[in-house]
N, CA, C and O atoms as CSV, one atom per row, in Angstrom:
chain,resi,resn,atom,element,x,y,z
A,1,MET,N,N,-22.471,3.431,-6.838
A,1,MET,CA,C,-21.378,3.824,-7.712
A,1,MET,C,C,-20.217,2.845,-7.518
A,1,MET,O,O,-19.735,2.666,-6.399
A,2,SER,N,N,-19.779,2.229,-8.581
A,2,SER,CA,C,-18.683,1.269,-8.466
A,2,SER,C,C,-17.339,1.972,-8.614
A,2,SER,O,O,-17.200,2.953,-9.344
A,3,VAL,N,N,-16.377,1.448,-7.912
A,3,VAL,CA,C,-15.028,1.995,-7.939
A,3,VAL,C,C,-14.231,1.258,-9.011
A,3,VAL,O,O,-14.316,0.035,-9.124
A,4,LEU,N,N,-13.471,1.990,-9.782
A,4,LEU,CA,C,-12.657,1.394,-10.840
A,4,LEU,C,C,-11.581,0.492,-10.231
A,4,LEU,O,O,-10.845,0.905,-9.335
A,5,HIS,N,N,-11.503,-0.730,-10.725
A,5,HIS,CA,C,-10.498,-1.678,-10.257
A,5,HIS,C,C,-9.186,-1.408,-10.993
A,5,HIS,O,O,-9.151,-1.416,-12.223
A,6,LYS,N,N,-8.118,-1.172,-10.252
A,6,LYS,CA,C,-6.811,-0.863,-10.849
A,6,LYS,C,C,-6.005,-2.151,-11.017
A,6,LYS,O,O,-5.819,-2.914,-10.069
A,7,ASN,N,N,-5.535,-2.371,-12.236
A,7,ASN,CA,C,-4.833,-3.597,-12.582
A,7,ASN,C,C,-3.362,-3.487,-12.223
A,7,ASN,O,O,-2.689,-2.540,-12.631
A,8,LYS,N,N,-2.868,-4.435,-11.476
A,8,LYS,CA,C,-1.487,-4.439,-11.001
A,8,LYS,C,C,-0.499,-4.604,-12.152
A,8,LYS,O,O,0.530,-3.927,-12.172
A,9,THR,N,N,-0.782,-5.480,-13.105
A,9,THR,CA,C,0.121,-5.694,-14.238
A,9,THR,C,C,0.198,-4.444,-15.109
A,9,THR,O,O,1.277,-4.066,-15.565
A,10,PHE,N,N,-0.949,-3.802,-15.340
A,10,PHE,CA,C,-0.956,-2.587,-16.149
A,10,PHE,C,C,-0.204,-1.459,-15.450
A,10,PHE,O,O,0.534,-0.717,-16.099
A,11,ALA,N,N,-0.379,-1.318,-14.145
A,11,ALA,CA,C,0.336,-0.281,-13.399
A,11,ALA,C,C,1.841,-0.530,-13.435
A,11,ALA,O,O,2.624,0.412,-13.560
A,12,THR,N,N,2.246,-1.788,-13.326
A,12,THR,CA,C,3.669,-2.135,-13.401
A,12,THR,C,C,4.219,-1.838,-14.794
A,12,THR,O,O,5.333,-1.329,-14.925
A,13,LEU,N,N,3.451,-2.151,-15.826
A,13,LEU,CA,C,3.862,-1.850,-17.196
A,13,LEU,C,C,3.989,-0.343,-17.411
A,13,LEU,O,O,4.952,0.118,-18.023
A,14,LEU,N,N,3.036,0.414,-16.917
A,14,LEU,CA,C,3.126,1.875,-17.021
A,14,LEU,C,C,4.377,2.408,-16.328
A,14,LEU,O,O,5.065,3.279,-16.861
A,15,ALA,N,N,4.667,1.886,-15.148
A,15,ALA,CA,C,5.846,2.346,-14.412
A,15,ALA,C,C,7.129,1.985,-15.142
A,15,ALA,O,O,8.079,2.768,-15.150
A,16,ALA,N,N,7.167,0.808,-15.757
A,16,ALA,CA,C,8.378,0.377,-16.453
A,16,ALA,C,C,8.591,1.153,-17.745
A,16,ALA,O,O,9.723,1.500,-18.081
A,17,VAL,N,N,7.512,1.427,-18.471
A,17,VAL,CA,C,7.639,2.054,-19.793
A,17,VAL,C,C,7.608,3.578,-19.723
A,17,VAL,O,O,8.385,4.248,-20.404
A,18,THR,N,N,6.715,4.126,-18.903
A,18,THR,CA,C,6.571,5.588,-18.840
A,18,THR,C,C,6.830,6.114,-17.430
A,18,THR,O,O,6.281,7.141,-17.031
A,19,GLY,N,N,7.664,5.406,-16.686
A,19,GLY,CA,C,7.941,5.807,-15.311
A,19,GLY,C,C,8.570,7.179,-15.199
A,19,GLY,O,O,8.359,7.883,-14.212
A,20,GLY,N,N,9.342,7.567,-16.202
A,20,GLY,CA,C,9.976,8.880,-16.184
A,20,GLY,C,C,8.994,10.020,-16.284
A,20,GLY,O,O,9.323,11.149,-15.917
A,21,LEU,N,N,7.800,9.758,-16.768
A,21,LEU,CA,C,6.776,10.787,-16.895
A,21,LEU,C,C,5.747,10.728,-15.771
A,21,LEU,O,O,4.948,11.652,-15.615
A,22,GLY,N,N,5.759,9.662,-14.993
A,22,GLY,CA,C,4.869,9.538,-13.850
A,22,GLY,C,C,3.459,9.088,-14.178
A,22,GLY,O,O,2.563,9.246,-13.349
A,23,LEU,N,N,3.231,8.533,-15.362
A,23,LEU,CA,C,1.873,8.129,-15.728
A,23,LEU,C,C,1.312,7.056,-14.805
A,23,LEU,O,O,0.105,7.016,-14.571
A,24,HIS,N,N,2.167,6.187,-14.279
A,24,HIS,CA,C,1.703,5.149,-13.361
A,24,HIS,C,C,1.177,5.758,-12.062
A,24,HIS,O,O,0.219,5.250,-11.477
A,25,ARG,N,N,1.797,6.833,-11.617
A,25,ARG,CA,C,1.353,7.493,-10.391
A,25,ARG,C,C,-0.014,8.132,-10.596
A,25,ARG,O,O,-0.867,8.077,-9.710
A,26,PHE,N,N,-0.226,8.742,-11.769
A,26,PHE,CA,C,-1.523,9.349,-12.059
A,26,PHE,C,C,-2.603,8.273,-12.223
A,26,PHE,O,O,-3.752,8.488,-11.839
A,27,TYR,N,N,-2.242,7.127,-12.787
A,27,TYR,CA,C,-3.190,6.023,-12.919
A,27,TYR,C,C,-3.618,5.510,-11.541
A,27,TYR,O,O,-4.794,5.221,-11.322
A,28,LEU,N,N,-2.674,5.399,-10.629
A,28,LEU,CA,C,-2.975,4.833,-9.316
A,28,LEU,C,C,-3.568,5.840,-8.338
A,28,LEU,O,O,-4.466,5.496,-7.570
A,29,ARG,N,N,-3.084,7.067,-8.355
A,29,ARG,CA,C,-3.460,8.020,-7.308
A,29,ARG,C,C,-4.170,9.267,-7.828
A,29,ARG,O,O,-4.592,10.107,-7.033
A,30,GLY,N,N,-4.310,9.403,-9.134
A,30,GLY,CA,C,-5.005,10.565,-9.691
A,30,GLY,C,C,-4.066,11.734,-9.930
A,30,GLY,O,O,-2.870,11.664,-9.648
A,31,LEU,N,N,-4.633,12.805,-10.454
A,31,LEU,CA,C,-3.831,13.969,-10.837
A,31,LEU,C,C,-3.333,14.778,-9.645
A,31,LEU,O,O,-2.527,15.692,-9.820
A,32,GLY,N,N,-3.785,14.468,-8.465
A,32,GLY,CA,C,-3.334,15.189,-7.276
A,32,GLY,C,C,-2.050,14.647,-6.668
A,32,GLY,O,O,-1.610,15.138,-5.628
A,33,ASP,N,N,-1.443,13.650,-7.291
A,33,ASP,CA,C,-0.245,13.020,-6.734
A,33,ASP,C,C,0.984,13.902,-6.953
A,33,ASP,O,O,1.375,14.156,-8.093
A,34,LYS,N,N,1.585,14.361,-5.871
A,34,LYS,CA,C,2.743,15.260,-5.963
A,34,LYS,C,C,3.967,14.570,-6.563
A,34,LYS,O,O,4.726,15.194,-7.304
A,35,TRP,N,N,4.164,13.293,-6.250
A,35,TRP,CA,C,5.318,12.575,-6.797
A,35,TRP,C,C,5.156,12.355,-8.298
A,35,TRP,O,O,6.141,12.356,-9.036
A,36,GLY,N,N,3.933,12.170,-8.744
A,36,GLY,CA,C,3.688,12.048,-10.176
A,36,GLY,C,C,4.052,13.329,-10.907
A,36,GLY,O,O,4.639,13.292,-11.988
A,37,TRP,N,N,3.703,14.455,-10.316
A,37,TRP,CA,C,4.052,15.746,-10.931
A,37,TRP,C,C,5.549,15.989,-10.884
A,37,TRP,O,O,6.098,16.652,-11.764
A,38,LEU,N,N,6.216,15.458,-9.865
A,38,LEU,CA,C,7.674,15.585,-9.826
A,38,LEU,C,C,8.317,14.797,-10.968
A,38,LEU,O,O,9.286,15.254,-11.574
A,39,HIS,N,N,7.774,13.614,-11.260
A,39,HIS,CA,C,8.246,12.859,-12.423
A,39,HIS,C,C,8.031,13.679,-13.699
A,39,HIS,O,O,8.935,13.805,-14.525
A,40,ALA,N,N,6.832,14.231,-13.847
A,40,ALA,CA,C,6.518,15.010,-15.046
A,40,ALA,C,C,7.406,16.257,-15.147
A,40,ALA,O,O,7.740,16.698,-16.246
A,41,ALA,N,N,7.778,16.810,-14.013
A,41,ALA,CA,C,8.632,17.995,-14.011
A,41,ALA,C,C,10.058,17.691,-14.449
A,41,ALA,O,O,10.844,18.611,-14.676
A,42,SER,N,N,10.402,16.416,-14.572
A,42,SER,CA,C,11.757,16.091,-15.048
A,42,SER,C,C,11.978,16.621,-16.467
A,42,SER,O,O,13.104,16.955,-16.836
A,43,LEU,N,N,10.918,16.699,-17.255
A,43,LEU,CA,C,11.045,17.299,-18.590
A,43,LEU,C,C,11.358,18.791,-18.483
A,43,LEU,O,O,12.133,19.325,-19.277
A,44,LEU,N,N,10.755,19.459,-17.504
A,44,LEU,CA,C,11.094,20.867,-17.267
A,44,LEU,C,C,12.525,20.994,-16.763
A,44,LEU,O,O,13.212,21.973,-17.057
A,45,GLY,N,N,12.968,19.997,-16.003
A,45,GLY,CA,C,14.360,19.989,-15.545
A,45,GLY,C,C,15.328,19.907,-16.705
A,45,GLY,O,O,16.371,20.559,-16.694
A,46,VAL,N,N,14.989,19.104,-17.713
A,46,VAL,CA,C,15.837,19.021,-18.909
A,46,VAL,C,C,15.901,20.380,-19.588
A,46,VAL,O,O,16.976,20.825,-19.990
A,47,ALA,N,N,14.761,21.039,-19.717
A,47,ALA,CA,C,14.738,22.368,-20.341
A,47,ALA,C,C,15.526,23.375,-19.517
A,47,ALA,O,O,16.204,24.238,-20.074
A,48,ALA,N,N,15.442,23.270,-18.188
A,48,ALA,CA,C,16.182,24.202,-17.330
A,48,ALA,C,C,17.688,24.001,-17.467
A,48,ALA,O,O,18.439,24.973,-17.553
A,49,VAL,N,N,18.129,22.756,-17.486
A,49,VAL,CA,C,19.555,22.487,-17.653
A,49,VAL,C,C,20.026,23.002,-19.015
A,49,VAL,O,O,21.106,23.583,-19.124
A,50,PHE,N,N,19.217,22.787,-20.044
A,50,PHE,CA,C,19.591,23.253,-21.383
A,50,PHE,C,C,19.670,24.772,-21.436
A,50,PHE,O,O,20.548,25.317,-22.106
A,51,SER,N,N,18.768,25.471,-20.742
A,51,SER,CA,C,18.802,26.937,-20.772
A,51,SER,C,C,19.994,27.495,-20.010
A,51,SER,O,O,20.519,28.547,-20.374
A,52,VAL,N,N,20.427,26.813,-18.968
A,52,VAL,CA,C,21.571,27.270,-18.184
A,52,VAL,C,C,22.889,26.869,-18.833
A,52,VAL,O,O,23.860,27.625,-18.789
A,53,TRP,N,N,22.927,25.683,-19.436
A,53,TRP,CA,C,24.179,25.128,-19.953
A,53,TRP,C,C,23.916,24.459,-21.310
A,53,TRP,O,O,23.916,23.232,-21.410
A,54,PRO,N,N,23.693,25.272,-22.354
A,54,PRO,CA,C,23.269,24.709,-23.644
A,54,PRO,C,C,24.315,23.843,-24.338
A,54,PRO,O,O,23.954,23.006,-25.164
A,55,LYS,N,N,25.596,24.017,-24.030
A,55,LYS,CA,C,26.634,23.228,-24.691
A,55,LYS,C,C,27.092,22.037,-23.855
A,55,LYS,O,O,28.149,21.455,-24.101
A,56,ALA,N,N,26.295,21.696,-22.884
A,56,ALA,CA,C,26.643,20.572,-22.010
A,56,ALA,C,C,26.557,19.266,-22.776
A,56,ALA,O,O,25.886,19.170,-23.803
A,57,ASP,N,N,27.243,18.271,-22.260
A,57,ASP,CA,C,27.138,16.922,-22.800
A,57,ASP,C,C,25.676,16.478,-22.711
A,57,ASP,O,O,25.000,16.787,-21.729
A,58,PRO,N,N,25.185,15.766,-23.711
A,58,PRO,CA,C,23.783,15.324,-23.676
A,58,PRO,C,C,23.423,14.549,-22.409
A,58,PRO,O,O,22.270,14.572,-21.978
A,59,TYR,N,N,24.392,13.867,-21.812
A,59,TYR,CA,C,24.121,13.134,-20.577
A,59,TYR,C,C,23.652,14.083,-19.482
A,59,TYR,O,O,22.677,13.805,-18.784
A,60,PHE,N,N,24.352,15.208,-19.334
A,60,PHE,CA,C,23.976,16.160,-18.288
A,60,PHE,C,C,22.666,16.855,-18.619
A,60,PHE,O,O,21.892,17.185,-17.721
A,61,LEU,N,N,22.411,17.079,-19.912
A,61,LEU,CA,C,21.146,17.696,-20.306
A,61,LEU,C,C,19.964,16.795,-19.954
A,61,LEU,O,O,18.914,17.273,-19.526
A,62,LEU,N,N,20.141,15.509,-20.137
A,62,LEU,CA,C,19.062,14.555,-19.897
A,62,LEU,C,C,19.063,13.965,-18.490
A,62,LEU,O,O,18.216,13.129,-18.174
A,63,LEU,N,N,19.988,14.382,-17.650
A,63,LEU,CA,C,20.128,13.784,-16.320
A,63,LEU,C,C,18.841,13.818,-15.480
A,63,LEU,O,O,18.530,12.814,-14.839
A,64,PRO,N,N,18.077,14.922,-15.452
A,64,PRO,CA,C,16.826,14.863,-14.671
A,64,PRO,C,C,15.866,13.786,-15.168
A,64,PRO,O,O,15.228,13.103,-14.366
A,65,LEU,N,N,15.762,13.632,-16.478
A,65,LEU,CA,C,14.883,12.602,-17.037
A,65,LEU,C,C,15.443,11.205,-16.796
A,65,LEU,O,O,14.688,10.275,-16.512
A,66,ILE,N,N,16.761,11.051,-16.907
A,66,ILE,CA,C,17.394,9.753,-16.653
A,66,ILE,C,C,17.122,9.303,-15.214
A,66,ILE,O,O,16.781,8.144,-14.976
A,67,LEU,N,N,17.271,10.213,-14.268
A,67,LEU,CA,C,17.002,9.873,-12.866
A,67,LEU,C,C,15.545,9.493,-12.660
A,67,LEU,O,O,15.245,8.550,-11.927
A,68,SER,N,N,14.639,10.222,-13.302
A,68,SER,CA,C,13.220,9.920,-13.176
A,68,SER,C,C,12.892,8.553,-13.777
A,68,SER,O,O,12.071,7.818,-13.228
A,69,ILE,N,N,13.525,8.210,-14.894
A,69,ILE,CA,C,13.307,6.903,-15.520
A,69,ILE,C,C,13.820,5.781,-14.617
A,69,ILE,O,O,13.156,4.757,-14.457
A,70,LEU,N,N,15.000,5.974,-14.028
A,70,LEU,CA,C,15.546,4.953,-13.125
A,70,LEU,C,C,14.641,4.757,-11.910
A,70,LEU,O,O,14.444,3.628,-11.463
A,71,ILE,N,N,14.093,5.838,-11.378
A,71,ILE,CA,C,13.160,5.733,-10.258
A,71,ILE,C,C,11.886,5.019,-10.709
A,71,ILE,O,O,11.298,4.256,-9.942
A,72,GLY,N,N,11.461,5.262,-11.945
A,72,GLY,CA,C,10.294,4.567,-12.488
A,72,GLY,C,C,10.507,3.065,-12.545
A,72,GLY,O,O,9.592,2.299,-12.240
A,73,PHE,N,N,11.715,2.626,-12.938
A,73,PHE,CA,C,12.012,1.195,-12.936
A,73,PHE,C,C,11.904,0.622,-11.521
A,73,PHE,O,O,11.344,-0.456,-11.322
A,74,LEU,N,N,12.438,1.344,-10.554
A,74,LEU,CA,C,12.358,0.883,-9.164
A,74,LEU,C,C,10.904,0.817,-8.695
A,74,LEU,O,O,10.506,-0.138,-8.028
A,75,GLU,N,N,10.121,1.823,-9.041
A,75,GLU,CA,C,8.713,1.811,-8.651
A,75,GLU,C,C,7.964,0.658,-9.319
A,75,GLU,O,O,7.065,0.075,-8.712
A,76,ALA,N,N,8.321,0.325,-10.555
A,76,ALA,CA,C,7.693,-0.806,-11.237
A,76,ALA,C,C,7.955,-2.098,-10.470
A,76,ALA,O,O,7.056,-2.924,-10.312
A,77,LEU,N,N,9.176,-2.269,-9.999
A,77,LEU,CA,C,9.501,-3.476,-9.229
A,77,LEU,C,C,8.740,-3.508,-7.906
A,77,LEU,O,O,8.244,-4.557,-7.497
A,78,VAL,N,N,8.650,-2.364,-7.241
A,78,VAL,CA,C,7.929,-2.310,-5.963
A,78,VAL,C,C,6.450,-2.628,-6.173
A,78,VAL,O,O,5.864,-3.402,-5.417
A,79,LEU,N,N,5.848,-2.027,-7.204
A,79,LEU,CA,C,4.430,-2.280,-7.468
A,79,LEU,C,C,4.187,-3.732,-7.861
A,79,LEU,O,O,3.243,-4.356,-7.378
A,80,GLY,N,N,5.025,-4.266,-8.725
A,80,GLY,CA,C,4.821,-5.621,-9.209
A,80,GLY,C,C,5.057,-6.687,-8.171
A,80,GLY,O,O,4.439,-7.750,-8.222
A,81,LEU,N,N,5.939,-6.422,-7.232
A,81,LEU,CA,C,6.242,-7.416,-6.190
A,81,LEU,C,C,5.318,-7.322,-4.983
A,81,LEU,O,O,5.402,-8.146,-4.072
A,82,MET,N,N,4.445,-6.333,-4.970
A,82,MET,CA,C,3.504,-6.184,-3.865
A,82,MET,C,C,2.507,-7.352,-3.883
A,82,MET,O,O,1.955,-7.667,-4.937
A,83,PRO,N,N,2.271,-7.993,-2.741
A,83,PRO,CA,C,1.284,-9.081,-2.713
A,83,PRO,C,C,-0.106,-8.590,-3.147
A,83,PRO,O,O,-0.470,-7.439,-2.904
A,84,ASP,N,N,-0.861,-9.461,-3.780
A,84,ASP,CA,C,-2.177,-9.081,-4.296
A,84,ASP,C,C,-3.106,-8.550,-3.206
A,84,ASP,O,O,-3.871,-7.616,-3.445
A,85,GLU,N,N,-3.043,-9.135,-2.018
A,85,GLU,CA,C,-3.903,-8.682,-0.933
A,85,GLU,C,C,-3.560,-7.254,-0.526
A,85,GLU,O,O,-4.452,-6.436,-0.301
A,86,LYS,N,N,-2.277,-6.958,-0.432
A,86,LYS,CA,C,-1.862,-5.605,-0.070
A,86,LYS,C,C,-2.195,-4.633,-1.204
A,86,LYS,O,O,-2.578,-3.489,-0.956
A,87,TRP,N,N,-2.047,-5.093,-2.448
A,87,TRP,CA,C,-2.394,-4.261,-3.605
A,87,TRP,C,C,-3.868,-3.849,-3.543
A,87,TRP,O,O,-4.205,-2.677,-3.711
A,88,ASP,N,N,-4.728,-4.823,-3.303
A,88,ASP,CA,C,-6.155,-4.530,-3.238
A,88,ASP,C,C,-6.490,-3.616,-2.063
A,88,ASP,O,O,-7.332,-2.727,-2.190
A,89,ALA,N,N,-5.840,-3.826,-0.930
A,89,ALA,CA,C,-6.102,-2.969,0.228
A,89,ALA,C,C,-5.633,-1.537,-0.020
A,89,ALA,O,O,-6.235,-0.587,0.480
A,90,THR,N,N,-4.558,-1.384,-0.794
A,90,THR,CA,C,-4.010,-0.047,-1.049
A,90,THR,C,C,-4.706,0.663,-2.196
A,90,THR,O,O,-5.083,1.827,-2.059
A,91,PHE,N,N,-4.886,-0.013,-3.327
A,91,PHE,CA,C,-5.358,0.659,-4.536
A,91,PHE,C,C,-6.778,0.285,-4.956
A,91,PHE,O,O,-7.359,0.968,-5.800
A,92,ASN,N,N,-7.349,-0.769,-4.398
A,92,ASN,CA,C,-8.694,-1.207,-4.761
A,92,ASN,C,C,-9.559,-1.458,-3.536
A,92,ASN,O,O,-10.186,-2.513,-3.445
A,93,PRO,N,N,-9.615,-0.523,-2.587
A,93,PRO,CA,C,-10.345,-0.836,-1.358
A,93,PRO,C,C,-11.850,-1.007,-1.551
A,93,PRO,O,O,-12.479,-1.723,-0.771
A,94,GLY,N,N,-12.442,-0.383,-2.548
A,94,GLY,CA,C,-13.890,-0.496,-2.691
A,94,GLY,C,C,-14.335,-1.142,-3.986
A,94,GLY,O,O,-15.509,-1.053,-4.344
A,95,SER,N,N,-13.435,-1.782,-4.689
A,95,SER,CA,C,-13.811,-2.328,-6.001
A,95,SER,C,C,-14.581,-3.641,-5.887
A,95,SER,O,O,-15.380,-3.960,-6.767
A,96,GLY,N,N,-14.358,-4.403,-4.824
A,96,GLY,CA,C,-15.049,-5.668,-4.651
A,96,GLY,C,C,-14.538,-6.788,-5.549
A,96,GLY,O,O,-15.092,-7.887,-5.542
A,97,LYS,N,N,-13.507,-6.527,-6.305
A,97,LYS,CA,C,-12.951,-7.529,-7.218
A,97,LYS,C,C,-11.516,-7.818,-6.788
A,97,LYS,O,O,-10.698,-6.899,-6.758
A,98,PRO,N,N,-11.183,-9.066,-6.454
A,98,PRO,CA,C,-9.814,-9.353,-6.021
A,98,PRO,C,C,-8.851,-9.406,-7.210
A,98,PRO,O,O,-9.222,-9.813,-8.312
A,99,SER,N,N,-7.624,-8.991,-6.963
A,99,SER,CA,C,-6.578,-9.085,-7.980
A,99,SER,C,C,-6.017,-10.495,-7.994
A,99,SER,O,O,-5.934,-11.152,-6.956
A,100,ASN,N,N,-5.637,-10.953,-9.169
A,100,ASN,CA,C,-5.058,-12.273,-9.317
A,100,ASN,C,C,-3.942,-12.188,-10.352
A,100,ASN,O,O,-4.179,-12.368,-11.547
A,101,SER,N,N,-2.736,-11.914,-9.894
A,101,SER,CA,C,-1.598,-11.747,-10.801
A,101,SER,C,C,-1.226,-13.084,-11.424
A,101,SER,O,O,-1.258,-14.123,-10.765
A,102,LYS,N,N,-0.881,-13.041,-12.677
A,102,LYS,CA,C,-0.525,-14.260,-13.412
A,102,LYS,C,C,0.890,-14.124,-13.962
A,102,LYS,O,O,1.615,-13.198,-13.598
A,103,TRP,N,N,1.279,-15.040,-14.832
A,103,TRP,CA,C,2.645,-15.103,-15.343
A,103,TRP,C,C,3.066,-13.879,-16.150
A,103,TRP,O,O,4.261,-13.582,-16.142
A,104,PRO,N,N,2.195,-13.133,-16.852
A,104,PRO,CA,C,2.695,-11.950,-17.565
A,104,PRO,C,C,3.362,-10.936,-16.628
A,104,PRO,O,O,4.304,-10.248,-17.022
A,105,LEU,N,N,2.874,-10.849,-15.407
A,105,LEU,CA,C,3.494,-9.948,-14.440
A,105,LEU,C,C,4.911,-10.399,-14.112
A,105,LEU,O,O,5.813,-9.570,-13.990
A,106,ALA,N,N,5.114,-11.699,-13.968
A,106,ALA,CA,C,6.452,-12.219,-13.676
A,106,ALA,C,C,7.411,-11.929,-14.828
A,106,ALA,O,O,8.557,-11.541,-14.599
A,107,VAL,N,N,6.948,-12.116,-16.064
A,107,VAL,CA,C,7.783,-11.822,-17.233
A,107,VAL,C,C,8.117,-10.333,-17.276
A,107,VAL,O,O,9.252,-9.947,-17.554
A,108,LEU,N,N,7.112,-9.505,-16.996
A,108,LEU,CA,C,7.325,-8.058,-16.977
A,108,LEU,C,C,8.332,-7.655,-15.901
A,108,LEU,O,O,9.165,-6.778,-16.133
A,109,LEU,N,N,8.264,-8.279,-14.738
A,109,LEU,CA,C,9.202,-7.966,-13.661
A,109,LEU,C,C,10.631,-8.369,-14.022
A,109,LEU,O,O,11.575,-7.639,-13.718
A,110,VAL,N,N,10.797,-9.511,-14.658
A,110,VAL,CA,C,12.135,-9.938,-15.081
A,110,VAL,C,C,12.691,-8.963,-16.119
A,110,VAL,O,O,13.854,-8.568,-16.038
A,111,ALA,N,N,11.865,-8.574,-17.091
A,111,ALA,CA,C,12.305,-7.625,-18.120
A,111,ALA,C,C,12.623,-6.262,-17.508
A,111,ALA,O,O,13.592,-5.614,-17.903
A,112,THR,N,N,11.814,-5.830,-16.550
A,112,THR,CA,C,12.056,-4.540,-15.888
A,112,THR,C,C,13.358,-4.572,-15.108
A,112,THR,O,O,14.128,-3.613,-15.149
A,113,LEU,N,N,13.610,-5.657,-14.403
A,113,LEU,CA,C,14.858,-5.779,-13.657
A,113,LEU,C,C,16.059,-5.771,-14.601
A,113,LEU,O,O,17.071,-5.131,-14.318
A,114,MET,N,N,15.945,-6.478,-15.712
A,114,MET,CA,C,17.038,-6.546,-16.678
A,114,MET,C,C,17.317,-5.170,-17.294
A,114,MET,O,O,18.461,-4.715,-17.307
A,115,VAL,N,N,16.287,-4.521,-17.796
A,115,VAL,CA,C,16.466,-3.217,-18.439
A,115,VAL,C,C,16.866,-2.161,-17.410
A,115,VAL,O,O,17.718,-1.316,-17.688
A,116,GLY,N,N,16.262,-2.205,-16.235
A,116,GLY,CA,C,16.598,-1.240,-15.195
A,116,GLY,C,C,18.034,-1.365,-14.718
A,116,GLY,O,O,18.716,-0.356,-14.536
A,117,ALA,N,N,18.503,-2.592,-14.514
A,117,ALA,CA,C,19.888,-2.802,-14.081
A,117,ALA,C,C,20.864,-2.349,-15.168
A,117,ALA,O,O,21.869,-1.702,-14.874
A,118,PHE,N,N,20.568,-2.689,-16.414
A,118,PHE,CA,C,21.412,-2.263,-17.531
A,118,PHE,C,C,21.460,-0.739,-17.617
A,118,PHE,O,O,22.524,-0.159,-17.835
A,119,SER,N,N,20.315,-0.098,-17.448
A,119,SER,CA,C,20.245,1.365,-17.511
A,119,SER,C,C,21.017,2.015,-16.371
A,119,SER,O,O,21.725,3.001,-16.576
A,120,LEU,N,N,20.880,1.461,-15.172
A,120,LEU,CA,C,21.600,2.008,-14.025
A,120,LEU,C,C,23.107,1.872,-14.209
A,120,LEU,O,O,23.849,2.820,-13.953
A,121,ILE,N,N,23.559,0.717,-14.646
A,121,ILE,CA,C,24.991,0.507,-14.867
A,121,ILE,C,C,25.501,1.443,-15.956
A,121,ILE,O,O,26.576,2.027,-15.821
A,122,GLY,N,N,24.735,1.589,-17.032
A,122,GLY,CA,C,25.133,2.485,-18.106
A,122,GLY,C,C,25.187,3.943,-17.660
A,122,GLY,O,O,26.106,4.675,-18.028
A,123,ALA,N,N,24.205,4.362,-16.870
A,123,ALA,CA,C,24.184,5.740,-16.379
A,123,ALA,C,C,25.372,6.009,-15.459
A,123,ALA,O,O,26.009,7.058,-15.552
A,124,LEU,N,N,25.669,5.061,-14.571
A,124,LEU,CA,C,26.818,5.236,-13.673
A,124,LEU,C,C,28.139,5.224,-14.447
A,124,LEU,O,O,29.039,6.011,-14.153
A,125,ALA,N,N,28.252,4.336,-15.429
A,125,ALA,CA,C,29.482,4.270,-16.218
A,125,ALA,C,C,29.707,5.573,-16.975
A,125,ALA,O,O,30.825,6.089,-17.012
A,126,ARG,N,N,28.643,6.108,-17.582
A,126,ARG,CA,C,28.787,7.367,-18.322
A,126,ARG,C,C,29.111,8.520,-17.378
A,126,ARG,O,O,29.921,9.383,-17.714
A,127,LEU,N,N,28.498,8.544,-16.223
A,127,LEU,CA,C,28.776,9.597,-15.255
A,127,LEU,C,C,30.243,9.576,-14.834
A,127,LEU,O,O,30.897,10.619,-14.826
A,128,PHE,N,N,30.763,8.410,-14.489
A,128,PHE,CA,C,32.162,8.323,-14.087
A,128,PHE,C,C,33.105,8.630,-15.240
A,128,PHE,O,O,34.171,9.209,-15.032
A,129,ASP,N,N,32.723,8.248,-16.449
A,129,ASP,CA,C,33.528,8.592,-17.618
A,129,ASP,C,C,33.615,10.105,-17.777
A,129,ASP,O,O,34.697,10.642,-18.015
A,130,LEU,N,N,32.504,10.786,-17.649
A,130,LEU,CA,C,32.504,12.241,-17.807
A,130,LEU,C,C,33.227,12.942,-16.662
A,130,LEU,O,O,33.945,13.918,-16.880
A,131,LEU,N,N,33.036,12.446,-15.449
A,131,LEU,CA,C,33.634,13.117,-14.291
A,131,LEU,C,C,35.127,12.890,-14.168
A,131,LEU,O,O,35.861,13.797,-13.775
A,132,TYR,N,N,35.590,11.685,-14.499
A,132,TYR,CA,C,37.001,11.370,-14.262
A,132,TYR,C,C,37.884,11.459,-15.492
A,132,TYR,O,O,39.097,11.619,-15.362
A,133,THR,N,N,37.305,11.359,-16.694
A,133,THR,CA,C,38.140,11.433,-17.896
A,133,THR,C,C,37.710,12.535,-18.842
A,133,THR,O,O,38.328,12.742,-19.886
A,134,GLY,N,N,36.646,13.246,-18.478
A,134,GLY,CA,C,36.158,14.311,-19.341
A,134,GLY,C,C,35.463,13.763,-20.596
A,134,GLY,O,O,35.320,14.479,-21.587
A,135,GLY,N,N,35.044,12.530,-20.558
A,135,GLY,CA,C,34.348,11.930,-21.683
A,135,GLY,C,C,35.272,11.304,-22.702
A,135,GLY,O,O,34.924,11.198,-23.878
A,136,ALA,N,N,36.446,10.891,-22.265
A,136,ALA,CA,C,37.453,10.345,-23.178
A,136,ALA,C,C,37.009,9.026,-23.807
A,136,ALA,O,O,37.502,8.654,-24.872
A,137,TYR,N,N,36.086,8.316,-23.163
A,137,TYR,CA,C,35.684,7.018,-23.689
A,137,TYR,C,C,34.347,7.070,-24.415
A,137,TYR,O,O,33.713,6.032,-24.603
A,138,GLY,N,N,33.916,8.218,-24.816
A,138,GLY,CA,C,32.680,8.289,-25.576
A,138,GLY,C,C,32.124,9.639,-25.504
A,138,GLY,O,O,31.072,9.906,-26.085
């Protein structure tokens, strides 16, 4: 029985694009991954915040999902920057096929860093705007 070889670039792309839902964790570790379910539960967190505080600013309503997305960006960087040998030892121990990352992974990492940094700065700016001015700037 052959073991499925997990692609490092695809896992990084999943983490960057759908990190807030935890799909990359399920791809790498299966449906038993507790951290993946915590990512998925961020949608339930949005519903819980809405049920408790329905007239809240949309930022606070989406805060559990925003945090999960930001963590997904960080996980994408960690996965993508992992050396191929360590990647294979961790996620492909029995596949028999070595990973060989190429330039698309580097482009993906640069884009993830750019979008992730922009998102983090925007989230912090909006948080401070709401906390210190009551949302006077937007």
